[in-house]
MITIDREN-121805 format. One record per residue (C-alpha): residue number from 1; x, y, z; residue in three letters. Coordinates in nm, 4 decimals. Each point is the difference from the previous one (the first is absolute). Layout:
BEGIN
n  xx  yy  zz  res
NUM  X  Y  Z  ala .
...
This chain:
BEGIN
n  xx  yy  zz  res
1  16.4908  -5.1253  1.5024  met .
2  -0.0365  0.3281  0.0695  ser .
3  -0.1558  0.1740  -0.3042  leu .
4  0.2443  0.3085  0.0498  lys .
5  0.3073  -0.2484  -0.0646  lys .
6  -0.1368  -0.1509  -0.3691  ile .
7  0.2588  0.0442  -0.2608  lys .
8  -0.1355  0.0384  -0.3370  ile .
9  0.1869  -0.0462  -0.3215  leu .
10  -0.1399  0.1203  -0.3362  gln .
11  0.1799  -0.1962  -0.2915  ile .
12  -0.0823  0.1805  -0.3443  thr .
13  0.1621  -0.0982  -0.3349  pro .
14  0.0050  0.3772  -0.1107  ile .
15  0.1968  0.3203  0.0920  lys .
16  -0.0512  0.1659  0.3772  tyr .
17  -0.1011  0.2365  0.0079  pro .
18  -0.2479  -0.0800  -0.2948  gly .
19  -0.3187  -0.1627  0.0876  ser .
20  -0.2032  0.2635  0.2227  pro .
21  -0.2118  -0.3037  0.1608  arg .
22  0.3684  -0.1219  0.1350  val .
23  0.0891  0.3122  0.1267  leu .
24  -0.3526  0.0808  0.1602  lys .
25  -0.0299  -0.3467  0.1688  glu .
26  0.3650  0.0339  0.1251  gly .
27  -0.0945  0.3406  0.1584  arg .
28  -0.3300  -0.1539  0.1308  thr .
29  0.2204  -0.2849  0.1876  phe .
30  0.2168  0.2598  0.1593  ile .
31  -0.2924  0.2119  0.1110  glu .
32  -0.1531  -0.2981  0.1528  ala .
33  0.2933  -0.0425  0.1921  gly .
34  0.1205  -0.3020  -0.1965  phe .
35  0.3940  -0.0495  -0.1435  asp .
36  -0.0075  0.0390  -0.3651  ser .
37  0.2286  -0.0811  -0.2507  ala .
38  0.0142  -0.0622  -0.3746  ile .
39  0.2043  -0.2324  -0.2579  ile .
40  0.0171  0.1639  -0.3410  ala .
41  0.2428  -0.0274  -0.3167  pro .
42  0.3169  0.1899  -0.0003  leu .
43  -0.0280  0.2308  -0.2540  ile .
44  0.2583  0.2484  -0.1623  asp .
45  0.1581  0.1924  0.3042  ser .
46  -0.2331  -0.0560  0.2401  gln .
47  0.1451  -0.1122  0.3711  ser .
48  0.0322  -0.3739  0.1053  glu .
49  -0.1833  0.1334  0.3036  phe .
50  -0.1648  0.3032  0.1528  glu .
51  -0.2892  0.1020  0.1802  glu .
52  -0.2568  0.2432  -0.1118  leu .
53  -0.3218  0.1058  0.1926  asp .
54  0.1224  -0.2372  0.2848  gly .
55  -0.0315  -0.2713  -0.2794  ile .
56  0.3188  -0.2243  -0.0285  lys .
57  0.0810  -0.0644  -0.3462  ile .
58  0.2012  -0.2990  -0.1214  tyr .
59  0.1591  -0.0218  -0.3580  arg .
60  0.2235  -0.2870  0.0034  pro .
61  0.2732  0.0018  -0.2309  lys .
62  -0.0850  -0.3274  -0.1548  gly .
63  -0.3126  0.1536  -0.1754  leu .
64  0.2070  0.2362  -0.1986  lys .
65  0.0626  -0.1047  -0.3569  asn .
66  -0.1924  -0.3631  0.0294  arg .
67  0.1332  -0.2070  -0.2458  ser .
68  -0.2012  -0.1062  -0.3022  met .
69  -0.0443  -0.3421  0.1208  leu .
70  -0.1036  0.1121  0.3326  asp .
71  -0.2600  0.1983  -0.2256  arg .
72  -0.1274  -0.2650  -0.1751  leu .
73  -0.0433  -0.2294  0.2841  leu .
74  -0.2246  0.2542  0.1756  leu .
75  -0.1908  0.0470  -0.3456  thr .
76  -0.0554  -0.3713  -0.0688  thr .
77  0.0230  -0.1667  0.3321  leu .
78  -0.0652  0.2791  0.2264  phe .
79  0.3032  -0.0376  0.2123  tyr .
80  0.3244  0.1967  0.0272  ser .
81  0.2710  -0.0978  0.1797  pro .
82  0.1334  0.3222  0.0204  ala .
83  -0.3013  0.1401  0.2023  trp .
84  -0.0095  -0.3535  0.2036  ser .
85  0.3573  0.1020  0.1129  gln .
86  -0.0954  0.3323  0.0750  ala .
87  -0.2835  -0.0721  0.1894  leu .
88  0.1517  -0.2331  0.2235  lys .
89  0.2904  0.2535  0.0648  glu .
90  -0.2572  0.2877  0.0713  val .
91  -0.2057  -0.2607  0.2139  ile .
92  0.3031  -0.1042  0.2028  arg .
93  0.0631  0.3578  0.0677  glu .
94  -0.3157  0.1283  0.0802  tyr .
95  -0.1415  -0.2780  0.1177  gln .
96  -0.3643  0.1151  -0.0655  pro .
97  -0.3489  -0.1713  0.1477  asp .
98  -0.1951  0.0622  -0.3677  val .
99  0.0892  -0.0048  -0.3640  leu .
100  -0.2544  0.2219  -0.1719  his .
101  0.0422  -0.1183  -0.3856  val .
102  -0.1072  0.2608  -0.2576  his .
103  -0.1533  -0.1496  -0.2933  asp .
104  0.0843  -0.3831  -0.0697  ile .
105  0.2929  0.0297  -0.1952  trp .
106  0.2607  -0.0672  0.2673  leu .
107  -0.2533  -0.2204  0.1865  gly .
108  0.2245  -0.3554  -0.0840  arg .
109  0.3137  0.1779  0.0866  ser .
110  -0.1504  0.0850  0.3279  val .
111  -0.1055  -0.3029  0.1140  leu .
112  0.3130  -0.1717  -0.0563  trp .
113  0.1798  0.2678  0.1949  ser .
114  -0.2029  0.0176  0.2869  lys .
115  0.0144  -0.1228  0.3332  gly .
116  -0.2961  -0.0046  0.2715  asn .
117  -0.1190  0.3521  -0.1183  glu .
118  -0.3572  0.0463  -0.0647  lys .
119  -0.0745  0.1137  -0.3589  ile .
120  -0.2471  0.2270  -0.1885  ile .
121  -0.0595  0.0674  -0.3459  phe .
122  -0.1056  0.3146  -0.0918  asp .
123  -0.1825  -0.0058  -0.3415  leu .
124  0.0148  0.3057  -0.1950  his .
125  -0.1169  -0.1390  -0.3362  glu .
126  -0.1716  -0.3413  -0.1033  asn .
127  0.3132  -0.1247  -0.1619  ile .
128  -0.1606  -0.3315  -0.1734  pro .
129  -0.1981  0.2774  -0.1938  ala .
130  0.2786  0.2481  -0.0207  ala .
131  0.2409  -0.2403  -0.1987  val .
132  -0.2506  -0.0362  -0.2938  val .
133  0.0030  0.4283  -0.0095  glu .
134  0.3861  -0.0004  0.0220  tyr .
135  0.0782  -0.2191  -0.2815  gln .
136  -0.2123  0.2570  -0.2243  lys .
137  0.2931  0.2308  0.0362  met .
138  0.2467  -0.2380  -0.1308  phe .
139  0.1137  -0.1058  -0.3590  asn .
140  -0.1188  -0.3395  -0.1520  trp .
141  0.3029  -0.1741  0.1341  arg .
142  -0.0324  0.1126  0.3677  gln .
143  -0.3675  -0.0508  -0.0029  gln .
144  0.0782  -0.3953  -0.0972  ile .
145  0.2664  -0.0022  0.2856  phe .
146  -0.2152  0.1231  0.2665  phe .
147  -0.3212  -0.1616  -0.1092  ser .
148  0.2127  -0.3314  0.0535  val .
149  0.1429  0.0955  0.3572  phe .
150  -0.2754  0.2578  0.1162  gln .
151  -0.3268  -0.0954  -0.0992  ser .
152  -0.3045  0.0606  0.1894  ala .
153  -0.0508  -0.3264  0.1006  lys .
154  0.3525  -0.0490  0.1360  arg .
155  0.0067  0.3279  0.1695  met .
156  -0.3314  -0.1041  0.1568  leu .
157  0.1336  -0.3152  0.1455  asn .
158  0.3228  0.1690  0.1359  tyr .
159  -0.2253  0.2573  0.1843  glu .
160  -0.2077  -0.2323  0.1666  arg .
161  0.3170  -0.2232  0.1156  his .
162  0.1083  0.3269  0.1850  leu .
163  -0.2872  0.1567  0.1220  leu .
164  -0.0813  -0.3747  0.1539  glu .
165  0.3254  0.0473  0.1699  lys .
166  -0.0651  0.3402  0.1214  ser .
167  -0.1365  0.1458  0.3645  asp .
168  -0.1502  0.2826  -0.1805  leu .
169  -0.0929  0.1289  -0.3109  ile .
170  -0.0526  0.3880  -0.0912  phe .
171  -0.1831  0.1324  -0.3119  thr .
172  -0.0647  0.3524  -0.1157  val .
173  -0.3684  0.0300  -0.0702  val .
174  -0.3138  -0.1931  0.0786  gln .
175  -0.0048  -0.1370  -0.3685  glu .
176  0.3344  -0.1441  0.0475  ala .
177  -0.0705  -0.1517  0.3565  gln .
178  -0.2959  -0.1813  -0.1626  arg .
179  0.1969  -0.1309  -0.3026  arg .
180  0.2882  -0.1547  0.2447  val .
181  -0.3015  -0.1957  0.1821  leu .
182  -0.1976  -0.0948  -0.2978  glu .
183  0.3385  -0.1192  -0.1867  asp .
184  0.1230  -0.1912  0.3073  his .
185  -0.3136  -0.1485  0.1891  pro .
186  0.1941  -0.2124  0.2268  asn .
187  0.1467  0.3243  0.1955  leu .
188  -0.1172  0.1057  0.3440  asp .
189  -0.1748  0.3125  -0.0375  asp .
190  0.0733  0.1720  0.2766  gly .
191  0.3627  0.0373  -0.0948  lys .
192  -0.0608  0.1905  -0.3083  val .
193  0.0158  0.3891  0.0577  phe .
194  -0.1171  0.2738  -0.2073  asn .
195  0.2817  0.2908  0.0607  ile .
196  -0.1362  0.2645  -0.2711  met .
197  0.2598  0.1435  -0.2340  asn .
198  -0.0966  0.3480  0.1515  leu .
199  0.2268  0.3432  0.0238  glu .
200  0.1465  0.1456  0.2698  ser .
201  -0.0341  0.3543  0.1069  asn .
202  0.3577  0.0103  -0.0120  ala .
203  -0.0249  0.0094  -0.3651  phe .
204  -0.1153  0.3584  -0.0165  leu .
205  0.3784  0.1004  0.2084  ser .
206  0.1643  -0.1184  -0.3010  ser .
207  0.1815  0.2428  -0.2107  ser .
208  -0.2629  0.2497  -0.1949  arg .
209  0.3114  0.1879  -0.1408  lys .
210  0.1205  -0.2810  -0.2312  ala .
211  -0.0187  0.1252  -0.3413  gln .
212  -0.3212  -0.1497  -0.1932  pro .
213  0.0808  -0.2175  -0.3256  ala .
214  -0.2469  0.2392  -0.1813  phe .
215  -0.0858  0.3623  -0.0035  gly .
216  -0.3849  0.1626  0.0102  lys .
217  -0.0903  0.1553  -0.3085  asp .
218  -0.2497  -0.3066  -0.0627  his .
219  -0.2492  -0.2394  0.1703  phe .
220  0.2247  -0.2547  0.1198  ser .
221  -0.1383  -0.3471  0.0738  ile .
222  0.2839  -0.1968  0.2195  leu .
223  0.0773  -0.3537  0.0056  tyr .
224  0.2730  -0.0644  0.2241  ile .
225  0.1601  -0.3361  0.0858  gly .
226  0.1072  -0.3356  -0.1918  gly .
227  -0.0787  -0.0617  -0.3360  phe .
228  -0.1205  -0.3640  -0.1120  gly .
229  -0.2922  -0.1209  -0.2205  pro .
230  -0.2264  -0.0524  0.2967  his .
231  0.0270  0.3454  0.1091  arg .
232  -0.2187  0.1395  -0.2901  gly .
233  0.2371  0.2612  -0.1033  val .
234  -0.0440  -0.1015  -0.3753  asp .
235  -0.4007  0.0873  0.0653  thr .
236  0.0961  0.3408  0.1168  leu .
237  0.1767  0.0381  -0.2842  ile .
238  -0.2648  -0.0946  -0.2606  lys .
239  -0.2187  0.2323  0.1485  ser .
240  0.1859  0.3196  -0.1167  met .
241  -0.0704  -0.0953  -0.3416  thr .
242  -0.3945  0.1338  0.0760  leu .
243  0.1006  0.2521  0.2745  val .
244  0.2470  0.1766  -0.2601  lys .
245  -0.2828  0.0630  -0.2526  lys .
246  -0.2386  0.2044  0.2803  ile .
247  0.2558  0.1609  0.2122  asp .
248  0.3666  0.0273  -0.1005  lys .
249  0.0710  0.1692  0.3688  ser .
250  -0.0103  -0.3675  0.1688  ile .
251  0.3381  -0.1996  0.0132  lys .
252  0.0965  -0.3044  0.1676  ile .
253  0.3433  -0.0274  0.2499  gln .
254  0.1239  -0.3490  0.0447  leu .
255  0.2577  -0.0164  0.2366  val .
256  0.1929  -0.3102  0.1125  gly .
257  0.1128  -0.1350  -0.3300  ala .
258  0.2791  -0.2397  0.0253  lys .
259  0.1899  -0.1785  -0.2900  pro .
260  -0.1386  -0.3044  -0.1317  ser .
261  -0.1847  -0.1760  -0.3030  tyr .
262  -0.3579  0.1212  0.1503  tyr .
263  0.1193  0.3811  -0.0173  leu .
264  0.1054  -0.0216  -0.3510  thr .
265  -0.3266  -0.1550  -0.0922  gln .
266  -0.1800  0.3136  0.1687  leu .
267  0.2093  0.1857  -0.1708  lys .
268  -0.0963  -0.1377  -0.3543  leu .
269  -0.3676  0.0233  0.0823  leu .
270  0.0399  0.3881  0.1024  ile .
271  0.1626  0.0532  -0.3494  glu .
272  -0.2486  -0.2218  -0.1872  arg .
273  -0.2697  0.2045  0.1524  leu .
274  0.1649  0.3397  -0.0645  gly .
275  -0.0754  0.1100  0.3703  val .
276  0.3907  0.0987  0.0646  gln .
277  -0.1082  0.3463  0.0776  lys .
278  -0.2689  -0.1215  0.2584  glu .
279  0.2107  -0.2849  0.1475  val .
280  0.3360  0.0634  0.2065  glu .
281  0.1987  -0.2759  0.1883  ile .
282  0.2300  0.0758  0.2299  thr .
283  0.2359  -0.2601  0.1782  ser .
284  -0.0109  -0.1447  0.3472  trp .
285  -0.0025  0.2672  0.2758  val .
286  0.1189  -0.0420  0.3824  asp .
287  -0.2486  0.0173  0.2619  ser .
288  0.0752  0.3459  0.1195  asp .
289  -0.1284  0.1146  -0.3614  gln .
290  -0.3150  -0.1609  -0.0010  val .
291  -0.2155  0.2396  0.2112  leu .
292  0.1222  0.2852  -0.2057  ala .
293  -0.1102  -0.1635  -0.3178  asn .
294  -0.3523  -0.0876  0.1247  ile .
295  -0.0267  0.3680  0.1547  leu .
296  0.0847  0.1122  -0.3675  gln .
297  -0.3132  -0.2079  -0.1788  ala .
298  -0.3216  0.1301  -0.0520  asp .
299  -0.1285  -0.3543  -0.0081  leu .
300  0.1437  -0.3587  0.1565  cys .
301  -0.0347  -0.3256  -0.2107  cys .
302  -0.0080  -0.4037  0.1160  val .
303  -0.1073  -0.1358  -0.3316  pro .
304  0.0329  -0.3686  0.0754  his .
305  -0.1094  -0.2632  -0.2059  asn .
306  -0.2615  -0.2288  0.1865  ser .
307  0.1228  -0.3212  0.0430  asn .
308  0.0738  -0.2727  0.2622  pro .
309  0.3365  0.1565  0.1101  his .
310  -0.1305  0.3807  0.0029  thr .
311  -0.3283  -0.0896  0.1157  asp .
312  0.1903  -0.1585  0.3192  asn .
313  0.2079  0.2882  0.0783  thr .
314  0.0186  0.3750  0.0846  ile .
315  0.2936  0.2403  -0.0649  pro .
316  0.1069  0.2589  0.2319  his .
317  -0.0324  0.2875  -0.2313  lys .
318  -0.3647  -0.0198  0.0037  leu .
319  0.0074  0.1235  0.3552  phe .
320  0.3281  0.2201  -0.0767  gln .
321  -0.2251  0.1957  -0.2601  tyr .
322  -0.2847  0.0398  0.2821  met .
323  0.2279  0.1492  0.2914  ile .
324  0.1194  0.2387  -0.2455  ala .
325  -0.3522  0.1134  -0.0974  lys .
326  0.0370  -0.0986  -0.3490  arg .
327  -0.3404  -0.0938  -0.2197  pro .
328  0.0614  -0.3627  -0.1324  ile .
329  -0.1147  -0.2131  -0.2753  leu .
330  0.0418  -0.3690  0.0170  val .
331  -0.1522  -0.2954  -0.2109  ser .
332  -0.2585  -0.2451  0.1036  ser .
333  0.2827  -0.2420  0.1722  ser .
334  -0.1918  -0.1314  0.3002  leu .
335  0.1400  0.1875  0.3099  pro .
336  0.0550  0.3110  -0.1849  leu .
337  -0.3132  0.0352  -0.1179  gln .
338  -0.1554  -0.0842  0.3456  arg .
339  0.2274  0.2439  0.2024  ile .
340  -0.0712  0.2977  -0.2761  ile .
341  -0.3771  -0.0999  0.0608  gly .
342  0.0526  -0.0003  0.3827  asp .
343  0.1901  0.3357  -0.0299  ser .
344  -0.1845  0.1457  -0.2533  lys .
345  0.4117  0.1577  -0.0792  ala .
346  -0.0505  -0.0305  -0.3990  gly .
347  -0.1713  -0.2154  -0.2718  leu .
348  0.1235  -0.3325  -0.1573  ala .
349  -0.0218  -0.1377  -0.3189  phe .
350  -0.0689  -0.3210  -0.1422  arg .
351  0.3405  -0.1738  -0.0069  ala .
352  0.1885  -0.0129  -0.3500  glu .
353  -0.2725  0.2066  -0.1553  asp .
354  0.2026  0.2937  -0.1519  ala .
355  -0.3233  0.1786  -0.1029  asp .
356  -0.1802  -0.0253  0.3521  asp .
357  0.3452  0.1271  0.1116  cys .
358  0.0149  0.2874  -0.2106  ala .
359  -0.3946  0.0874  0.0610  glu .
360  0.1197  -0.0021  0.3743  lys .
361  0.2826  0.2305  -0.0461  ile .
362  -0.1787  0.2423  -0.1921  leu .
363  -0.2627  -0.0039  0.2345  leu .
364  0.2047  0.0828  0.3137  met .
365  0.1888  0.2398  -0.2092  ala .
366  -0.2971  0.2077  -0.0289  arg .
367  -0.1203  0.0467  0.3291  asp .
368  0.2915  0.1580  0.2070  lys .
369  -0.2687  0.0147  0.2847  asn .
370  -0.0613  -0.3639  -0.0193  lys .
371  0.3529  -0.0759  0.0049  leu .
372  0.0448  0.2326  0.3410  lys .
373  -0.2548  -0.1995  0.1568  asp .
374  0.1398  -0.3498  -0.1266  tyr .
375  0.3409  0.1094  0.1719  ala .
376  -0.1626  0.1250  0.3022  gln .
377  -0.1987  -0.3266  0.0414  asn .
378  0.2945  -0.2093  -0.0264  gly .
379  0.1953  0.2005  0.2448  tyr .
380  -0.2887  -0.0301  0.2868  asn .
381  0.0019  -0.3736  -0.0665  tyr .
382  0.3377  -0.0777  0.0853  val .
383  0.0366  0.2837  0.2694  thr .
384  -0.3381  0.0458  0.1415  lys .
385  -0.1380  -0.3309  -0.0803  gly .
386  0.3613  -0.1897  0.1237  gly .
387  0.0695  -0.1767  -0.2920  his .
388  0.3779  0.0373  0.0542  asn .
389  0.2724  -0.2174  0.1072  trp .
390  0.0198  0.1639  0.3416  glu .
391  -0.3888  -0.0460  0.0897  asn .
392  -0.0711  -0.3043  -0.2157  glu .
393  0.2643  -0.2270  -0.0854  ser .
394  0.2507  0.0745  0.2881  ala .
395  -0.2100  -0.1174  0.2834  pro .
396  -0.1242  -0.3376  -0.2283  ser .
397  0.3612  -0.0526  -0.0727  leu .
398  0.1275  0.0305  0.4121  val .
399  -0.3168  -0.1909  0.1079  ser .
400  0.0780  -0.3134  -0.2385  ala .
401  0.3455  0.0062  0.1329  tyr .
402  -0.1233  0.0226  0.3584  gln .
403  -0.2800  -0.3166  -0.0453  gly .
404  0.3177  -0.2284  -0.1595  leu .
405  0.1713  0.0478  0.3481  phe .
406  -0.2671  -0.0280  0.2184  lys .
407  -0.0934  -0.3567  -0.1286  lys .
């Protein structure tokens, strides 16, 4: 087969546009001369089909307002009749050569719907470990339910079943690549590729004119992204009890909140600690507002707890902070601490240690010249050092695909 004729269908369970990784990979396929398409759920008034940036976007009507039974089946048996039918329709119309599946939730539905297409699993997270962390977000009834149907052991067995049937496996950071090979020793290590979750240079072209969620009357520490117990946002909040005793000009901006049981618990924590003036929570913002908020911050933070989930993934926001030339505070979660050490883009505090987090915040806030150095170092790391999507991740992605079809 001519490499220029490869047709790739990315399969994502979340809204598109939504995941930066799906978008970056889709654009990379186009630039490499492949044919690129995506199937995603149909949300609100989105079109069932459109073409964006040369990428064909399929949003089958059957994926809108899926029944409670369908959602329950996906949650418990990891199979969705609605997704299976939608996949069959799109595969029949698009006739892809590759099914590129993001994470493992739709894996069984894909396997039961595919024909002769090659299959790739793109593992954004360590799902067998992640489910343990996700369950901490729920009330006790939900925790019992998910501990039965999504236990770590069950998810690991499910993941193994899928990966053993795959042609290639992608991970987002080197720790994750090592984890996959250790957890699944029967896999051929030659089919597990690390495609780093780096940021594209195009991120700086996104809107700078969007209205930030906060003003500039204080020293602002920004966390932007999803909320969850594994992300260490609670550690950041707790650190302010010490910080405010020493410097009342420092405030934390938490941007990305969505209604949940866990968000309620965070708000109660803020009240209990009496840091309502020091911590501001803002709801989720669209991707075109992310850069404006990052540029408004004095210090950007990734405060992840350290556990088998967070120690085997990497958030793209880390590299967004760097390319936007912001100093960074991270926790000692393994990939975060390693990359901050390599880049010299900031400091790391001991994960889940609020006092150490507070000490690092105060240390960084006092030294504005050092903050400028951290910001420049991070920027140099992703630009001059080549640790960006275009220079590192995209070539690795294309090379993996070329190797798959040259066999």
